[in-house]
C-alpha positions in Angstrom: 98.2 39.5 149.7 100.1 41.5 147.1 102.4 44.4 147.3 102.3 47.3 144.8 105.2 49.5 144.3 104.8 52.7 142.3 107.3 53.3 139.5 109.4 56.4 139.3 107.5 57.6 136.3 104.5 55.6 135.0 105.1 56.7 131.5 108.6 55.2 131.3 107.7 52.0 133.1 108.2 49.3 130.4 107.3 46.5 132.8 103.6 46.0 133.4 102.6 43.0 135.4 99.0 42.1 136.2 98.5 40.3 139.6 95.5 38.6 138.1 97.8 36.9 135.6 99.6 35.1 138.5 103.1 35.3 136.9 105.9 33.3 138.5 109.3 34.7 139.3 111.9 32.5 137.7 115.2 31.9 139.6 118.3 30.3 138.4 119.5 27.2 140.2 121.4 29.5 142.6 118.2 31.2 143.5 119.0 34.5 141.8 116.6 35.9 139.3 117.6 35.1 135.7 117.2 38.8 134.9 116.2 41.9 136.9 115.1 44.1 134.0 113.0 42.9 132.5 112.3 40.8 135.6 112.4 37.1 134.8 108.7 36.2 134.9 106.8 33.3 133.3 103.1 33.2 132.7 101.3 30.6 134.9 100.7 28.5 131.9 104.5 28.4 131.0 105.3 27.7 134.6 102.9 24.7 134.8 104.4 23.4 131.5 107.9 23.5 133.2 106.7 21.8 136.4 105.4 18.6 134.8 108.6 17.6 133.0 110.4 18.4 136.3 112.5 21.2 134.9 111.8 23.5 137.9 111.4 23.4 141.6 108.3 25.1 143.1 109.7 27.5 145.8 106.5 29.4 146.6 102.8 29.3 145.6 99.8 31.6 145.2 96.6 31.0 147.1 94.9 30.4 143.7 94.5 27.0 142.2 93.9 25.5 138.8 91.6 22.6 138.4 90.7 19.9 136.0 88.1 17.1 136.6 90.9 14.9 138.1 93.6 17.3 139.2 94.1 20.4 141.4 97.2 22.4 141.9 98.1 25.7 143.5 99.8 28.1 141.1 103.5 28.6 141.6 104.6 32.2 142.4 108.3 31.4 142.5 110.2 28.6 140.7 113.9 27.8 140.5 115.5 26.0 137.5 116.9 22.6 138.3 119.8 23.2 135.9 122.0 26.3 136.3 122.0 28.6 133.3 125.3 30.4 132.9 124.7 34.1 132.6 126.0 36.0 129.6 129.5 37.4 130.2 128.9 40.5 128.1 125.5 42.1 127.5 124.2 42.2 124.0 124.5 45.6 122.2 120.8 46.4 121.8 118.8 49.6 121.8 117.1 48.5 125.0 120.5 47.9 126.8 121.8 51.3 125.7 118.7 52.9 127.2 119.1 50.8 130.4 122.8 51.7 130.6 121.8 55.4 130.4 118.9 54.9 132.8 116.3 55.7 130.2 117.6 59.3 130.2 118.6 61.6 127.3 122.3 62.1 127.8 122.1 65.6 126.4 119.1 67.2 128.3 117.9 64.7 130.9 114.5 64.0 129.4 112.9 60.6 129.8 110.3 60.6 127.0 110.5 60.0 123.2 114.0 58.3 123.5 116.0 57.2 120.5 119.8 56.8 120.3 122.5 59.1 119.0 126.0 58.5 117.6 128.2 60.9 119.6 130.7 61.0 116.6 128.3 60.9 113.7 128.4 58.0 111.3 128.9 60.6 108.5 132.2 61.6 110.2 133.4 58.0 110.7 131.6 57.2 114.0 130.7 53.6 114.5 127.7 52.0 116.1 129.4 50.7 119.3 128.8 51.0 123.0 131.5 53.7 123.2 129.9 55.9 120.6 126.1 55.6 121.1 124.0 57.3 123.8 120.3 57.5 124.6 118.9 60.8 123.3 115.4 62.3 123.1 114.2 63.0 119.6 114.4 66.8 119.9 118.1 66.6 121.0 118.9 64.0 118.3 117.4 66.3 115.6 119.2 69.4 117.1 122.6 67.7 117.1 122.0 66.1 113.7 125.3 65.0 112.2 127.4 67.7 113.9 130.3 67.1 116.3 129.4 67.6 120.0 131.8 70.5 120.5 130.5 72.3 117.5 126.8 72.2 118.5 127.6 72.6 122.2 126.0 69.2 123.1 128.3 66.9 125.1 126.8 63.8 126.7 126.4 64.1 130.5 128.2 60.8 130.8 130.7 59.4 128.3 129.3 56.3 126.7 131.0 53.0 127.7 130.5 49.2 127.3 128.6 48.2 130.5 129.0 44.9 132.3 126.0 42.6 133.0 126.4 43.7 136.6 126.0 47.4 135.5 122.8 46.6 133.7 121.4 44.6 136.6 122.2 47.4 139.0 120.4 49.9 136.7 117.5 47.5 136.2 117.0 47.5 140.0 116.2 51.2 139.8 113.1 50.4 137.7 111.1 47.8 139.5 107.9 46.5 137.9 104.6 48.0 138.9 103.7 44.8 140.8 105.7 42.6 143.1 104.2 39.6 144.8 105.2 39.3 148.5 106.7 35.8 147.8 109.2 37.4 145.4 110.7 39.8 147.9 113.1 37.4 149.4 114.8 37.0 146.0 114.7 40.6 144.9 117.0 43.1 146.6 115.6 46.4 145.3 116.2 48.7 148.2 116.7 46.3 151.2 118.9 47.6 154.0 121.6 45.2 155.2 121.9 44.5 158.8 125.3 45.3 160.4 
């Protein structure tokens, strides 16, 4: 009773989830995932550790059980936190979030492999390491551009770099679902669901 969704490109799928591992989808107290990309998942062991001190509600369960000599329990597949965790207002400026903002695509040639990041205005020319000056770039484009200005080398980013909101990153994260989604998770994940009129 599992659903498997192919990724857009297996090589750029950074999220690999094994159904045998029985991970649990973790929802905030408002029943929204804590994170879409990476999807907020806990191992079954961490989930059980959160159940006993009553930090989470079990929303859905797998058919599989864990047993001890005196205890048996079905493994949770979806849990919700009992205490609401306030989401970050601004996303952290990290390499991963730059790649996510740019949809894991080189902003110069459109490649998806061998990504790094590039300073549009090179640091040697006064450019800073900020959302507004850094883009995802494949290594060949990064080497070709070197420390030259975009107009000199004829390499302008396809999209101007910008500081994304948490919402922007969540929306982009939904474009890259993990390779495995349990059916009990689907009510809480809105990857491509059509809304009824």
